[in-house]
C-alpha positions in Angstrom: 155.6 125.2 20.1 156.6 123.7 23.4 157.9 125.1 26.7 161.7 124.9 26.8 162.8 126.1 30.2 166.6 126.9 30.1 168.8 124.9 32.4 165.7 122.8 33.3 167.6 120.0 35.2 168.5 122.5 37.9 164.8 122.5 38.9 165.6 119.6 41.3 167.5 121.9 43.6 164.6 124.4 44.4 162.1 121.5 44.2 164.0 119.5 46.9 164.2 122.6 49.1 160.5 123.4 48.7 159.4 119.9 49.4 161.7 119.7 52.5 160.4 123.0 53.9 156.8 122.0 53.2 157.3 118.7 55.0 159.0 120.2 58.0 155.9 122.2 58.8 153.3 119.7 57.6 154.6 116.9 59.8 154.1 119.2 62.8 150.5 119.7 61.9 150.1 115.9 61.5 151.7 115.3 64.9 149.0 117.4 66.7 146.2 115.7 64.7 147.5 112.3 65.7 147.3 113.4 69.4 143.5 114.0 69.2 140.8 111.6 70.2 139.9 109.0 67.5 136.6 109.4 65.6 135.3 107.4 62.7 134.7 109.6 59.7 135.6 107.1 57.0 132.1 105.7 56.4 129.8 106.4 53.4 132.7 107.4 51.0 130.4 108.2 48.1 128.4 110.7 50.1 131.7 112.2 51.4 133.0 112.5 47.9 129.8 114.2 46.8 130.4 116.7 49.5 133.8 117.6 47.9 132.0 118.2 44.6 129.3 120.4 46.2 131.2 122.4 48.8 134.7 122.5 47.4 134.5 122.3 43.6 131.1 124.0 43.2 131.8 126.4 46.1 128.2 126.2 47.2 128.3 128.0 50.5 130.8 130.7 49.3 128.3 131.6 46.6 125.6 132.4 49.1 127.4 135.7 49.5 127.5 136.5 45.8 130.3 139.2 45.6 133.0 137.6 47.7 131.8 134.2 46.6 132.4 134.9 42.9 135.7 136.4 43.7 136.9 133.3 45.6 135.3 131.0 43.0 137.2 132.8 40.2 140.5 132.3 42.0 139.8 128.7 42.9 138.4 127.5 39.6 141.2 129.5 37.9 143.8 127.6 39.9 142.3 124.3 38.9 142.7 125.2 35.3 146.2 126.6 35.8 147.3 123.3 37.4 147.5 122.1 33.8 149.4 125.1 32.3 151.6 125.5 35.4 152.3 121.8 35.3 153.5 122.3 31.8 156.1 124.8 33.0 157.1 122.5 35.8 157.5 119.5 33.5 159.3 121.4 30.7 156.5 121.0 28.2 155.5 117.4 28.9 151.8 118.2 29.3 151.7 120.2 26.2 153.4 117.4 24.3 150.7 114.9 25.5 147.8 117.2 24.8 149.0 118.3 21.3 149.1 114.7 20.1 145.4 113.8 19.7 143.0 115.5 17.4 145.6 117.9 15.9 146.3 119.6 19.2 142.7 120.8 19.9 142.9 119.7 23.5 145.9 121.9 24.2 144.4 124.9 22.3 141.3 124.6 24.4 143.4 124.5 27.6 145.3 127.7 26.5 142.0 129.5 25.7 140.4 128.6 29.1 143.6 129.3 31.0 143.8 132.8 29.5 140.2 133.5 30.3 140.7 132.5 34.0 144.0 134.5 34.2 141.9 137.6 33.4 139.2 136.6 35.9 141.8 135.9 38.6 143.4 139.4 38.1 139.9 141.0 38.4 139.3 138.9 41.5 142.6 139.9 43.1 141.8 143.6 42.5 138.4 143.1 44.2 140.0 141.2 47.1 142.5 144.0 47.7 139.8 146.7 47.4 137.6 144.8 49.8 140.3 144.5 52.4 141.7 148.0 52.0 138.7 150.2 51.2 135.5 148.4 52.0 136.9 146.6 55.1 133.8 144.7 56.4 134.0 144.2 60.1 134.1 140.5 59.9 137.3 140.6 57.8 140.6 141.3 59.4 143.4 143.3 57.7 146.3 141.0 58.0 149.8 140.9 56.5 149.4 137.2 55.8 146.4 137.8 53.5 148.4 140.3 51.4 151.3 137.9 51.1 149.0 135.2 49.7 147.4 137.7 47.3 150.9 138.8 46.2 152.0 135.2 45.6 148.9 134.5 43.6 149.5 137.6 41.6 153.0 136.6 40.9 151.9 133.1 39.7 149.4 134.4 37.2 151.4 137.4 36.0 154.6 135.4 35.3 152.5 132.8 33.5 150.8 135.4 31.4 154.2 137.0 30.6 155.7 133.7 29.8 152.9 132.8 27.4 153.1 136.2 25.8 156.8 135.9 25.1 156.4 132.4 23.8 153.9 133.7 21.2 156.3 136.4 20.2 159.1 133.8 19.7 156.6 131.5 17.9 154.0 133.7 16.1 152.6 130.8 14.1 151.4 128.8 17.1 147.7 128.1 16.6 147.0 128.6 20.3 147.9 132.3 19.8 144.5 133.0 18.1 142.5 131.8 21.1 144.7 133.2 23.9 142.4 136.1 24.9 145.2 137.9 26.8 148.6 136.5 25.8 147.6 136.7 22.1 147.0 140.5 21.9 149.9 141.2 24.3 152.2 139.2 22.0 151.3 141.6 19.2 152.2 144.6 21.4 155.5 142.9 22.4 156.4 141.8 18.9 158.9 144.6 18.3 161.3 143.2 20.8 162.2 140.5 18.4 162.4 136.7 18.5 165.8 136.4 20.2 165.0 138.9 23.0 161.6 137.2 23.5 163.2 133.8 23.8 165.7 135.0 26.4 163.0 136.9 28.4 160.8 133.8 28.3 163.5 131.8 30.2 163.6 134.5 32.9 159.8 134.5 33.4 159.6 130.7 33.2 162.0 130.5 36.2 160.1 133.3 38.0 156.9 131.4 37.5 158.4 128.2 38.8 159.8 130.1 41.8 156.4 131.7 42.6 154.6 128.4 42.4 157.2 126.7 44.7 157.1 129.7 47.1 153.3 129.7 47.2 153.2 126.0 48.0 156.0 126.2 50.6 154.5 129.2 52.4 151.0 127.6 52.8 151.8 125.3 55.8 153.5 128.2 57.6 150.6 130.7 57.0 147.1 131.2 58.3 145.9 130.3 54.8 146.6 126.6 55.4 142.9 126.1 54.6 143.8 126.0 50.9 145.3 122.5 51.7 143.1 121.4 54.7 139.6 122.5 53.5 139.2 119.5 51.2 139.8 116.9 54.0 137.8 119.0 56.4 134.8 118.8 54.0 135.4 115.1 53.3 135.5 114.1 57.0 132.4 116.2 57.9 129.8 114.9 60.3 127.0 113.0 58.4 124.8 112.3 61.5 122.1 114.8 62.5 123.6 118.1 63.7 123.9 118.5 67.4 124.2 114.8 68.2 126.3 114.4 71.3 129.2 112.1 71.6 128.4 109.3 74.0 130.4 109.2 77.3 130.8 106.3 79.7 130.5 108.1 83.0 131.3 104.9 84.9 134.4 103.9 82.9 137.5 102.8 84.8 140.8 104.3 83.6 143.6 101.9 82.5 146.9 102.0 84.4 148.6 105.3 83.6 145.6 106.6 81.7 143.4 109.6 82.7 139.7 109.7 81.7 138.6 113.2 80.8 134.9 114.0 80.4 134.3 116.5 77.6 137.3 118.5 76.3 139.8 120.1 78.7 142.8 120.4 76.3 143.7 119.8 72.7 144.2 116.1 73.3 140.6 115.8 74.4 139.2 117.1 71.1 138.9 114.7 68.2 141.4 114.9 65.4 138.6 116.1 63.1 137.9 119.0 65.4 141.6 119.8 65.7 141.6 119.9 61.9 138.8 122.6 62.2 141.4 124.9 63.8 143.8 124.5 60.9 141.0 124.9 58.3 139.5 128.3 59.3 139.5 130.7 56.4 139.0 133.7 58.7 136.2 134.9 56.3 134.0 135.7 59.3 130.8 134.2 57.9 130.3 132.4 61.1 130.0 135.7 62.9 127.5 137.3 60.6 124.3 135.9 62.1 125.7 134.5 65.3 123.2 135.6 68.0 126.1 136.2 70.5 128.3 138.1 68.0 125.4 140.2 66.7 124.5 141.4 70.2 128.0 142.3 71.1 128.9 139.5 73.4 132.3 138.0 73.9 131.7 134.9 71.8 132.9 134.9 68.3 133.1 131.5 66.4 135.8 133.0 64.2 138.0 134.1 67.2 137.4 130.7 68.8 138.9 129.0 65.7 141.8 131.5 65.6 142.5 130.8 69.3 142.3 127.1 68.7 144.8 127.4 65.9 147.2 129.4 68.0 147.1 126.8 70.7 147.7 124.1 68.1 150.7 125.9 66.8 152.1 126.3 70.3 151.6 122.6 70.9 153.4 121.8 67.6 156.5 123.5 68.9 156.5 121.4 72.1 155.9 118.2 70.1 158.6 119.0 67.7 161.1 119.6 70.5 160.1 116.2 72.1 160.6 114.5 68.8 163.9 116.1 68.3 165.0 115.1 71.8 163.9 111.5 71.1 165.9 111.4 67.8 168.9 112.8 69.6 168.6 110.1 72.3 168.7 107.5 69.7 171.9 109.0 68.2 170.0 110.2 65.1 171.5 113.7 65.1 174.6 114.9 63.3 177.7 113.9 65.2 175.9 111.3 67.2 175.3 113.6 70.2 173.0 111.8 72.6 170.4 113.7 74.7 170.3 112.8 78.3 167.3 110.9 79.8 166.4 113.9 81.8 166.3 116.2 78.8 164.2 113.7 76.9 161.8 113.4 79.8 161.6 117.2 80.2 160.8 117.6 76.5 158.0 114.9 76.7 156.6 116.6 79.8 156.4 119.9 78.0 154.7 118.3 75.0 152.1 116.6 77.4 151.5 119.9 79.1 151.0 121.7 75.8 148.4 119.2 74.7 146.7 119.3 78.1 146.7 123.1 78.5 143.1 124.1 79.1 141.2 125.4 76.1 139.2 127.7 78.4 140.8 131.2 78.6 143.4 130.0 76.0 141.4 129.3 72.8 138.1 130.7 74.1 137.1 132.8 77.1 135.0 131.0 79.7 132.1 133.4 79.5 132.0 132.9 75.7 131.6 129.1 76.2 128.2 129.8 77.9 127.1 132.5 75.4 126.7 130.0 72.6 123.0 129.2 71.9 124.0 126.1 69.9 121.7 127.3 67.1 124.3 126.1 64.5 124.4 129.1 62.3 128.2 129.1 62.4 128.3 125.5 61.2 125.7 126.3 58.5 127.5 129.4 57.3 131.0 128.0 57.2 132.3 127.4 53.7 134.6 124.6 54.9 132.1 123.0 57.2 133.9 123.7 60.5 132.0 122.2 63.5 132.3 125.0 66.1 129.3 123.9 68.2 130.5 120.4 68.8 133.8 121.7 70.2 132.1 124.3 72.4 129.7 121.7 73.8 132.6 119.4 74.6 134.2 122.2 76.5 131.0 122.9 78.4 130.7 119.2 79.3 134.2 119.3 80.8 133.5 122.4 82.8 130.3 120.9 84.3 131.3 117.3 84.8 134.9 117.8 86.1 135.1 121.3 87.5 131.5 122.2 88.3 132.0 125.6 86.6 128.8 126.9 85.1 126.5 129.9 85.5 124.6 129.9 88.7 121.4 130.1 86.8 121.9 126.5 85.8 121.8 125.3 89.4 118.0 125.2 89.5 117.8 123.5 86.1 120.2 120.8 87.0 118.5 120.1 90.3 115.1 119.9 88.5 116.5 117.4 86.0 117.9 115.3 88.8 114.6 115.2 90.7 111.9 115.6 88.1 113.6 114.7 84.8 113.1 118.1 83.2 114.6 121.6 83.7 111.3 123.2 85.0 110.6 120.7 87.8 107.3 119.6 86.4 106.3 116.4 88.2 106.4 113.1 86.4 102.7 112.7 87.0 102.1 115.7 84.7 103.9 114.2 81.8 100.8 114.0 79.6 99.2 117.3 80.8 100.1 118.9 77.5 97.6 116.7 75.7 94.6 117.2 78.0 91.4 117.9 76.2 92.7 116.7 72.8 91.6 113.0 73.0 95.1 111.8 72.1 95.5 108.0 72.4 98.5 106.8 74.5 100.5 104.2 72.7 103.2 101.8 73.9 105.6 103.4 71.5 105.5 106.4 69.1 106.9 109.9 68.6 108.9 111.0 71.7 107.7 114.2 73.2 110.8 115.7 74.8 110.8 117.6 78.1 110.8 120.9 76.3 107.6 120.3 74.4 105.8 118.6 77.2 107.0 120.6 80.2 108.1 124.2 79.2 105.2 126.6 80.0 104.1 128.6 77.0 105.8 132.0 77.3 108.5 130.7 79.5 108.8 129.9 83.2 106.2 131.4 85.4 103.4 131.2 82.8 100.5 128.8 83.4 99.5 128.0 79.8 100.4 124.4 78.7 103.0 123.9 76.0 101.6 124.9 72.6 104.2 123.3 70.3 103.0 119.7 71.0 99.3 120.7 70.8 100.0 122.5 67.5 101.7 119.4 66.1 98.6 117.3 67.0 96.2 119.8 65.3 98.4 119.8 62.2 98.5 116.0 62.1 94.7 115.8 62.3 94.3 118.4 59.5 96.7 116.4 57.3 94.7 113.2 58.1 91.4 114.9 57.1 92.7 116.3 53.7 91.4 114.7 50.5 94.5 113.6 48.6 
């Protein structure tokens, strides 16, 4: 028994419309990403592909929070399976024809069995998601209309497929896949009294409804805040592989090219890398980054989640300006209907607005200034994010711009900066005291070896104002000596 969607050739009309609407929005997102700073994230492809397996397919970080993690995993894994059965509707039974050919159709029967199982799991997961947002309402999770639209579209996709499969089994009761369809099989027995003719007619209705929900879901994604369904995969692939916290090197003595402006750190969107702009489009709004953030937990202004939301809003605003500039440029070239040409002044004005949108300060737009300095750079937000957003890197780049270009920083840093300029460490310890931390420990001084940074060699134990020498370095020496003396 194969899918036979009535009037199937007409699918080209909604498909063309869906693809067109999808591309209209997607190209806006791509335009902003192209405006970001370049960064090389194309190295080590095998390690990056393995990250897709671990963080996307296996849902590793989502499953750290077992309840919501299983809910999300059921929906995600279910949709991977339903790509086959939904593709069968979209191709008018072509996939079923291919899978029924080898081994007596065992492959297709297995697909139907697994798909029915995951349809049930998705329905349970959707019920849990709705309960969690309406009843449980954890503080980290926002109650948004957009989320319910996505849940409704997912529900429409799975319910119409289940109804379509049920009606197919009513019309073709001898189909061997009916025996393994955990949901559609029993439901087809209940619906059997409607008769074969009615079932065949109703199947056509639900087949088109299913196709409509799938196209609507795909078209809506680039317009919604759930764009992460499409961007999380590249966000994981292009993750940073170097040690966390490594700073981007800056040439403080660089001379700008004619017509070019050198910006230290990140002032606006154009000063962030394209990968960090992709972060703003990939946020799932799950709030895991807030859960153990020291600033968020203590009621401070900083929220990594709200920073990503603000960044996304600023990106969307810039997209509008870039789209207007692109439209003005096409008009100037006579590429609009009727050959109407835009004036040079209109084109220049549109480009100026686009430049201003990309240069609009991130501070007090995407993130409050006080929040920039509340980040402890502990990296919990990065560690907890299921799509590997790099919040800290963007915050540090904003800090660098505030310090290097605008001299805007908390007054408490004045002493630390002055000490680093004069003594090479924030506490003002003289260079002659560089090895004081090792006094009395008979530590040989080598020409090269493990670097003892200024924190471990200079910071007094217990903080500033305490006279005890740093204990971390001394503890490391004692530990190394014990390890040397062990009998292996």
